[in-house]
C-alpha positions in Angstrom: 78.6 52.9 -36.1 79.3 49.1 -36.1 75.7 48.4 -35.3 74.6 50.3 -38.4 76.9 48.3 -40.7 75.7 45.0 -39.2 72.1 46.1 -39.8 72.8 46.9 -43.5 74.5 43.5 -43.9 71.6 41.8 -42.1 69.0 43.4 -44.3 71.0 42.4 -47.4 71.3 38.8 -46.2 67.6 38.8 -45.3 66.7 40.0 -48.8 68.9 37.3 -50.4 67.2 34.7 -48.1 63.8 35.9 -49.2 64.8 35.7 -52.9 66.2 32.2 -52.4 63.2 31.0 -50.5 60.8 32.4 -53.1 62.8 30.9 -56.0 62.9 27.5 -54.4 59.2 27.6 -53.5 58.4 28.6 -57.1 60.5 25.7 -58.5 58.9 23.2 -56.2 55.4 24.4 -57.2 56.3 24.1 -60.9 57.6 20.6 -60.3 54.5 19.6 -58.3 51.9 21.3 -60.6 53.4 20.6 -64.1 56.6 18.6 -64.4 55.5 15.6 -62.2 52.5 15.1 -64.4 54.6 14.7 -67.5 57.0 12.1 -66.0 56.3 8.3 -66.0 54.8 6.8 -62.8 57.1 6.6 -59.7 57.7 3.7 -57.4 58.4 6.0 -54.5 55.1 6.5 -52.6 55.7 10.2 -51.8 56.6 11.1 -55.4 53.6 9.0 -56.6 51.3 10.9 -54.3 52.6 14.2 -55.6 52.2 13.0 -59.1 48.6 11.9 -58.5 47.6 15.0 -56.6 45.2 17.4 -58.5 45.0 20.1 -55.8 47.9 22.2 -56.9 47.0 22.0 -60.6 43.8 23.9 -59.9 45.2 26.2 -57.1 46.7 28.9 -59.3 43.9 29.1 -62.0 41.3 29.4 -59.3 43.3 32.0 -57.3 43.7 34.4 -60.3 40.1 35.8 -60.2 40.4 36.4 -56.5 43.7 38.1 -57.1 42.1 40.4 -59.7 39.4 41.4 -57.2 41.9 42.0 -54.4 44.0 44.2 -56.7 40.9 46.2 -57.7 39.9 46.8 -54.1 43.5 47.8 -53.3 43.4 50.4 -56.1 40.0 51.6 -55.1 40.9 52.1 -51.5 44.1 54.0 -52.5 41.9 56.3 -54.8 39.4 56.9 -52.0 42.3 57.6 -49.5 44.0 60.0 -51.9 40.9 62.0 -52.8 39.4 62.1 -49.3 
């Protein structure tokens, strides 16, 4: 019985960890892709490299068409599986 309660607590902690990791990753991406471009130039070489980088600015817009195709194929495969 104690193992079951530990498992439930562990799964809740894991869920919170995933939410925290996802939120932090999203905030870092927004900073790198949008906010850093609006700030004045930095003296720190790492922040200056992030500010001058153009890869992440184009990553999401170029990923969206592929995401649409992947969602369509997922829907199509579920329809084929359901009606087979």
